[in-house]
C-alpha positions, -999 to +999 in steps of 0.1 A: +000+000+000+029+024+008+044+017-026+012+025-045+007+057-025+043+067-032+039+061-069+006+080-070+022+110-051+052+108-075+029+108-106+009+137-092+041+157-085+055+150-120+021+160-135+020+192-115+055+202-125+049+194-161+018+215-161+036+245-149+068+240-170+052+233-203+035+261-221+007+259-246+006+283-275-028+294-284-039+320-309-072+334-321-080+334-358-107+355-373-133+338-395-131+365-422-097+367-437-091+396-461-070+387-491-052+414-510-051+416-548-019+403-563-007+437-575-011+453-540+005+424-521+035+423-545+039+460-541+040+457-504+065+428-506+088+448-528+087+478-504+095+455-475+125+439-493+143+472-498+173+478-475+180+513-463+213+523-448+211+535-412+243+556-412+259+579-437+292+570-452+316+599-446+352+600-457+380+625-464+389+639-498+423+654-503+438+679-527+472+695-532+474+732-540+506+752-543+525+724-526+501+723-496+478+694-487+442+702-480+414+679-468+376+681-467+350+657-455+326+642-481+293+624-475+293+595-500+257+585-492+243+619-501+271+629-525+276+663-507+305+681-492+307+686-454+325+717-441+353+736-458+388+727-471+413+727-442+451+725-442+465+692-431 
């Protein structure tokens, strides 16, 4: 009798632990699903697939004038100069 009660208690303990440890994923789904036309859905997919850079690419440009070396920063992403020419 003691062996049966120990087994029952062990099974109840394992069942209780498994109940708390295991999670069940549940999701609700609507009955009315809206489908997009092919043209709209492909347009949305193409917009999502485009990668946009987060940071500008900035580097130095150099020039030599009358034997002196000058530098100026250039934004390669926007193709614009930054600041003025300065002597190195």
